[in-house]
N, CA, C and O atoms as a GROMACS GRO file, in nm:
protein
  328
    1UNK      N    1   4.070   7.386  -0.166
    1UNK     CA    2   4.203   7.435  -0.193
    1UNK      C    3   4.216   7.470  -0.340
    1UNK      O    4   4.153   7.408  -0.426
    2UNK      N    5   4.295   7.568  -0.366
    2UNK     CA    6   4.316   7.612  -0.504
    2UNK      C    7   4.423   7.528  -0.571
    2UNK      O    8   4.512   7.473  -0.506
    3UNK      N    9   4.414   7.520  -0.703
    3UNK     CA   10   4.516   7.452  -0.781
    3UNK      C   11   4.610   7.554  -0.842
    3UNK      O   12   4.567   7.662  -0.885
    4UNK      N   13   4.735   7.521  -0.846
    4UNK     CA   14   4.835   7.608  -0.907
    4UNK      C   15   4.832   7.585  -1.057
    4UNK      O   16   4.872   7.478  -1.104
    5UNK      N   17   4.785   7.683  -1.133
    5UNK     CA   18   4.769   7.667  -1.278
    5UNK      C   19   4.899   7.681  -1.355
    5UNK      O   20   4.905   7.640  -1.471
    6UNK      N   21   5.003   7.735  -1.296
    6UNK     CA   22   5.127   7.756  -1.369
    6UNK      C   23   5.214   7.630  -1.372
    6UNK      O   24   5.298   7.616  -1.460
    7UNK      N   25   5.194   7.542  -1.280
    7UNK     CA   26   5.276   7.420  -1.273
    7UNK      C   27   5.213   7.313  -1.362
    7UNK      O   28   5.091   7.301  -1.369
    8UNK      N   29   5.297   7.235  -1.427
    8UNK     CA   30   5.248   7.129  -1.514
    8UNK      C   31   5.177   7.020  -1.434
    8UNK      O   32   5.076   6.966  -1.480
    9UNK      N   33   5.227   6.989  -1.318
    9UNK     CA   34   5.169   6.882  -1.236
    9UNK      C   35   5.047   6.929  -1.158
    9UNK      O   36   4.977   6.845  -1.100
   10UNK      N   37   5.020   7.057  -1.153
   10UNK     CA   38   4.909   7.116  -1.079
   10UNK      C   39   4.908   7.071  -0.934
   10UNK      O   40   4.814   7.005  -0.889
   11UNK      N   41   5.011   7.106  -0.863
   11UNK     CA   42   5.018   7.070  -0.722
   11UNK      C   43   4.920   7.154  -0.642
   11UNK      O   44   4.885   7.265  -0.682
   12UNK      N   45   4.876   7.101  -0.530
   12UNK     CA   46   4.780   7.170  -0.445
   12UNK      C   47   4.854   7.270  -0.357
   12UNK      O   48   4.956   7.237  -0.297
   13UNK      N   49   4.803   7.392  -0.349
   13UNK     CA   50   4.863   7.495  -0.266
   13UNK      C   51   4.811   7.476  -0.124
   13UNK      O   52   4.690   7.478  -0.101
   14UNK      N   53   4.902   7.458  -0.030
   14UNK     CA   54   4.865   7.439   0.109
   14UNK      C   55   4.841   7.574   0.175
   14UNK      O   56   4.924   7.663   0.162
   15UNK      N   57   4.728   7.592   0.245
   15UNK     CA   58   4.706   7.719   0.315
   15UNK      C   59   4.809   7.740   0.425
   15UNK      O   60   4.870   7.644   0.473
   16UNK      N   61   4.829   7.865   0.465
   16UNK     CA   62   4.932   7.897   0.562
   16UNK      C   63   4.906   7.832   0.696
   16UNK      O   64   5.001   7.797   0.766
   17UNK      N   65   4.779   7.814   0.734
   17UNK     CA   66   4.748   7.757   0.864
   17UNK      C   67   4.766   7.607   0.869
   17UNK      O   68   4.756   7.547   0.976
   18UNK      N   69   4.794   7.543   0.756
   18UNK     CA   70   4.821   7.400   0.755
   18UNK      C   71   4.967   7.371   0.720
   18UNK      O   72   5.002   7.257   0.688
   19UNK      N   73   5.052   7.471   0.726
   19UNK     CA   74   5.193   7.448   0.697
   19UNK      C   75   5.259   7.377   0.815
   19UNK      O   76   5.205   7.375   0.925
   20UNK      N   77   5.375   7.320   0.788
   20UNK     CA   78   5.445   7.246   0.894
   20UNK      C   79   5.491   7.338   1.006
   20UNK      O   80   5.487   7.300   1.123
   21UNK      N   81   5.535   7.458   0.971
   21UNK     CA   82   5.584   7.552   1.073
   21UNK      C   83   5.472   7.590   1.170
   21UNK      O   84   5.492   7.587   1.291
   22UNK      N   85   5.355   7.624   1.118
   22UNK     CA   86   5.243   7.662   1.204
   22UNK      C   87   5.196   7.542   1.286
   22UNK      O   88   5.160   7.557   1.402
   23UNK      N   89   5.197   7.423   1.226
   23UNK     CA   90   5.154   7.304   1.298
   23UNK      C   91   5.248   7.273   1.415
   23UNK      O   92   5.203   7.241   1.525
   24UNK      N   93   5.378   7.282   1.391
   24UNK     CA   94   5.473   7.255   1.499
   24UNK      C   95   5.472   7.364   1.605
   24UNK      O   96   5.495   7.336   1.723
   25UNK      N   97   5.446   7.489   1.566
   25UNK     CA   98   5.432   7.595   1.666
   25UNK      C   99   5.308   7.572   1.752
   25UNK      O  100   5.311   7.597   1.873
   26UNK      N  101   5.200   7.526   1.691
   26UNK     CA  102   5.078   7.495   1.765
   26UNK      C  103   5.100   7.378   1.860
   26UNK      O  104   5.050   7.379   1.973
   27UNK      N  105   5.174   7.278   1.816
   27UNK     CA  106   5.206   7.165   1.903
   27UNK      C  107   5.293   7.212   2.019
   27UNK      O  108   5.273   7.169   2.133
   28UNK      N  109   5.390   7.298   1.992
   28UNK     CA  110   5.479   7.350   2.097
   28UNK      C  111   5.400   7.431   2.201
   28UNK      O  112   5.420   7.414   2.321
   29UNK      N  113   5.313   7.519   2.155
   29UNK     CA  114   5.233   7.600   2.248
   29UNK      C  115   5.137   7.512   2.328
   29UNK      O  116   5.120   7.532   2.448
   30UNK      N  117   5.075   7.416   2.263
   30UNK     CA  118   4.982   7.327   2.334
   30UNK      C  119   5.055   7.238   2.434
   30UNK      O  120   5.001   7.205   2.539
   31UNK      N  121   5.177   7.199   2.402
   31UNK     CA  122   5.256   7.119   2.496
   31UNK      C  123   5.292   7.201   2.618
   31UNK      O  124   5.288   7.151   2.731
   32UNK      N  125   5.328   7.328   2.599
   32UNK     CA  126   5.360   7.412   2.714
   32UNK      C  127   5.236   7.437   2.800
   32UNK      O  128   5.247   7.443   2.922
   33UNK      N  129   5.120   7.451   2.738
   33UNK     CA  130   4.995   7.465   2.814
   33UNK      C  131   4.963   7.336   2.889
   33UNK      O  132   4.915   7.341   3.002
   34UNK      N  133   4.989   7.222   2.827
   34UNK     CA  134   4.967   7.094   2.892
   34UNK      C  135   5.056   7.079   3.016
   34UNK      O  136   5.010   7.035   3.121
   35UNK      N  137   5.182   7.115   3.002
   35UNK     CA  138   5.275   7.107   3.117
   35UNK      C  139   5.232   7.204   3.227
   35UNK      O  140   5.237   7.169   3.345
   36UNK      N  141   5.190   7.324   3.190
   36UNK     CA  142   5.141   7.422   3.286
   36UNK      C  143   5.018   7.368   3.359
   36UNK      O  144   5.005   7.387   3.480
   37UNK      N  145   4.929   7.302   3.287
   37UNK     CA  146   4.808   7.247   3.349
   37UNK      C  147   4.841   7.131   3.442
   37UNK      O  148   4.779   7.118   3.548
   38UNK      N  149   4.936   7.048   3.407
   38UNK     CA  150   4.976   6.937   3.494
   38UNK      C  151   5.040   6.990   3.622
   38UNK      O  152   5.016   6.936   3.730
   39UNK      N  153   5.122   7.094   3.610
   39UNK     CA  154   5.181   7.155   3.729
   39UNK      C  155   5.070   7.216   3.816
   39UNK      O  156   5.073   7.202   3.939
   40UNK      N  157   4.975   7.283   3.754
   40UNK     CA  158   4.862   7.339   3.828
   40UNK      C  159   4.778   7.232   3.895
   40UNK      O  160   4.728   7.252   4.005
   41UNK      N  161   4.763   7.119   3.830
   41UNK     CA  162   4.687   7.009   3.888
   41UNK      C  163   4.758   6.950   4.009
   41UNK      O  164   4.693   6.919   4.110
   42UNK      N  165   4.888   6.935   4.002
   42UNK     CA  166   4.961   6.882   4.117
   42UNK      C  167   4.957   6.979   4.235
   42UNK      O  168   4.949   6.937   4.350
   43UNK      N  169   4.962   7.108   4.208
   43UNK     CA  170   4.952   7.207   4.315
   43UNK      C  171   4.810   7.209   4.373
   43UNK      O  172   4.794   7.219   4.495
   44UNK      N  173   4.709   7.198   4.287
   44UNK     CA  174   4.571   7.198   4.336
   44UNK      C  175   4.542   7.074   4.420
   44UNK      O  176   4.466   7.082   4.517
   45UNK      N  177   4.600   6.963   4.385
   45UNK     CA  178   4.577   6.841   4.463
   45UNK      C  179   4.655   6.845   4.594
   45UNK      O  180   4.606   6.797   4.696
   46UNK      N  181   4.775   6.901   4.591
   46UNK     CA  182   4.858   6.900   4.712
   46UNK      C  183   4.817   7.006   4.814
   46UNK      O  184   4.844   6.990   4.933
   47UNK      N  185   4.752   7.114   4.771
   47UNK     CA  186   4.710   7.219   4.862
   47UNK      C  187   4.566   7.191   4.908
   47UNK      O  188   4.478   7.165   4.827
   48UNK      N  189   4.546   7.197   5.038
   48UNK     CA  190   4.417   7.158   5.097
   48UNK      C  191   4.301   7.247   5.049
   48UNK      O  192   4.192   7.196   5.023
   49UNK      N  193   4.322   7.376   5.038
   49UNK     CA  194   4.214   7.467   5.003
   49UNK      C  195   4.179   7.470   4.855
   49UNK      O  196   4.077   7.529   4.817
   50UNK      N  197   4.260   7.410   4.772
   50UNK     CA  198   4.238   7.416   4.627
   50UNK      C  199   4.183   7.288   4.568
   50UNK      O  200   4.181   7.274   4.445
   51UNK      N  201   4.138   7.194   4.649
   51UNK     CA  202   4.088   7.066   4.596
   51UNK      C  203   3.967   7.087   4.505
   51UNK      O  204   3.954   7.019   4.403
   52UNK      N  205   3.880   7.179   4.540
   52UNK     CA  206   3.759   7.197   4.459
   52UNK      C  207   3.787   7.266   4.326
   52UNK      O  208   3.702   7.265   4.238
   53UNK      N  209   3.905   7.325   4.310
   53UNK     CA  210   3.941   7.390   4.185
   53UNK      C  211   4.031   7.304   4.097
   53UNK      O  212   4.086   7.353   3.998
   54UNK      N  213   4.046   7.179   4.130
   54UNK     CA  214   4.135   7.093   4.051
   54UNK      C  215   4.074   7.054   3.916
   54UNK      O  216   4.144   6.999   3.832
   55UNK      N  217   3.946   7.081   3.895
   55UNK     CA  218   3.883   7.048   3.768
   55UNK      C  219   3.935   7.138   3.655
   55UNK      O  220   3.942   7.095   3.540
   56UNK      N  221   3.970   7.262   3.687
   56UNK     CA  222   4.012   7.355   3.583
   56UNK      C  223   4.142   7.315   3.515
   56UNK      O  224   4.147   7.313   3.392
   57UNK      N  225   4.249   7.282   3.590
   57UNK     CA  226   4.370   7.236   3.520
   57UNK      C  227   4.349   7.103   3.448
   57UNK      O  228   4.415   7.076   3.348
   58UNK      N  229   4.258   7.022   3.498
   58UNK     CA  230   4.229   6.895   3.432
   58UNK      C  231   4.162   6.918   3.296
   58UNK      O  232   4.196   6.853   3.198
   59UNK      N  233   4.068   7.012   3.291
   59UNK     CA  234   4.004   7.046   3.163
   59UNK      C  235   4.104   7.110   3.068
   59UNK      O  236   4.105   7.080   2.949
   60UNK      N  237   4.189   7.198   3.121
   60UNK     CA  238   4.290   7.264   3.038
   60UNK      C  239   4.388   7.163   2.979
   60UNK      O  240   4.425   7.174   2.862
   61UNK      N  241   4.429   7.065   3.058
   61UNK     CA  242   4.519   6.961   3.008
   61UNK      C  243   4.448   6.874   2.904
   61UNK      O  244   4.509   6.837   2.803
   62UNK      N  245   4.324   6.844   2.927
   62UNK     CA  246   4.249   6.763   2.830
   62UNK      C  247   4.231   6.833   2.696
   62UNK      O  248   4.247   6.772   2.591
   63UNK      N  249   4.197   6.961   2.701
   63UNK     CA  250   4.178   7.036   2.577
   63UNK      C  251   4.307   7.054   2.499
   63UNK      O  252   4.308   7.044   2.376
   64UNK      N  253   4.416   7.079   2.569
   64UNK     CA  254   4.543   7.092   2.499
   64UNK      C  255   4.587   6.957   2.440
   64UNK      O  256   4.649   6.952   2.335
   65UNK      N  257   4.554   6.848   2.509
   65UNK     CA  258   4.586   6.716   2.456
   65UNK      C  259   4.504   6.687   2.329
   65UNK      O  260   4.555   6.626   2.236
   66UNK      N  261   4.378   6.731   2.327
   66UNK     CA  262   4.294   6.713   2.208
   66UNK      C  263   4.352   6.792   2.091
   66UNK      O  264   4.351   6.743   1.978
   67UNK      N  265   4.400   6.913   2.116
   67UNK     CA  266   4.460   6.994   2.010
   67UNK      C  267   4.586   6.927   1.956
   67UNK      O  268   4.606   6.922   1.834
   68UNK      N  269   4.670   6.876   2.045
   68UNK     CA  270   4.794   6.810   2.001
   68UNK      C  271   4.762   6.688   1.915
   68UNK      O  272   4.824   6.669   1.811
   69UNK      N  273   4.667   6.607   1.958
   69UNK     CA  274   4.631   6.486   1.883
   69UNK      C  275   4.571   6.524   1.748
   69UNK      O  276   4.599   6.458   1.648
   70UNK      N  277   4.488   6.628   1.744
   70UNK     CA  278   4.428   6.672   1.618
   70UNK      C  279   4.530   6.721   1.517
   70UNK      O  280   4.522   6.689   1.399
   71UNK      N  281   4.627   6.799   1.565
   71UNK     CA  282   4.730   6.851   1.475
   71UNK      C  283   4.821   6.737   1.426
   71UNK      O  284   4.858   6.733   1.309
   72UNK      N  285   4.856   6.646   1.516
   72UNK     CA  286   4.938   6.531   1.474
   72UNK      C  287   4.864   6.444   1.373
   72UNK      O  288   4.924   6.391   1.280
   73UNK      N  289   4.732   6.430   1.390
   73UNK     CA  290   4.652   6.352   1.294
   73UNK      C  291   4.653   6.420   1.158
   73UNK      O  292   4.664   6.352   1.055
   74UNK      N  293   4.642   6.554   1.155
   74UNK     CA  294   4.647   6.624   1.026
   74UNK      C  295   4.782   6.611   0.959
   74UNK      O  296   4.789   6.596   0.837
   75UNK      N  297   4.892   6.616   1.037
   75UNK     CA  298   5.026   6.602   0.980
   75UNK      C  299   5.045   6.462   0.922
   75UNK      O  300   5.096   6.447   0.812
   76UNK      N  301   5.004   6.360   0.996
   76UNK     CA  302   5.018   6.222   0.948
   76UNK      C  303   4.933   6.200   0.824
   76UNK      O  304   4.977   6.136   0.728
   77UNK      N  305   4.809   6.251   0.825
   77UNK     CA  306   4.721   6.233   0.710
   77UNK      C  307   4.776   6.304   0.586
   77UNK      O  308   4.764   6.252   0.475
   78UNK      N  309   4.838   6.420   0.604
   78UNK     CA  310   4.897   6.493   0.492
   78UNK      C  311   5.017   6.417   0.435
   78UNK      O  312   5.037   6.416   0.314
   79UNK      N  313   5.097   6.353   0.522
   79UNK     CA  314   5.212   6.278   0.476
   79UNK      C  315   5.171   6.149   0.407
   79UNK      O  316   5.240   6.103   0.316
   80UNK      N  317   5.062   6.089   0.448
   80UNK     CA  318   5.015   5.966   0.384
   80UNK      C  319   4.962   5.995   0.245
   80UNK      O  320   4.984   5.916   0.153
   81UNK      N  321   4.891   6.108   0.228
   81UNK     CA  322   4.837   6.142   0.098
   81UNK      C  323   4.944   6.171  -0.006
   81UNK      O  324   4.928   6.138  -0.123
   82UNK      N  325   5.054   6.233   0.037
   82UNK     CA  326   5.158   6.271  -0.061
   82UNK      C  327   5.263   6.166  -0.078
   82UNK      O  328   5.356   6.184  -0.156
   0.00000   0.00000   0.00000
């Protein structure tokens, strides 16, 4: 990360992809994907012909959960440092 040379305290400039707005938008999108995957999983389990395809919504829900946890970890770590 670059240092701001004009400020006396030399605060660290946060990149745009680590801002709070982008982080919360990523959490919101990943949460909607997680809900979509859970709905797909319940439909795949309840429908007789779709049992063999129930792995896909399960993987989708797992990946979106990993993204949510990763972004929350970065937000908490950023707040602890400052």
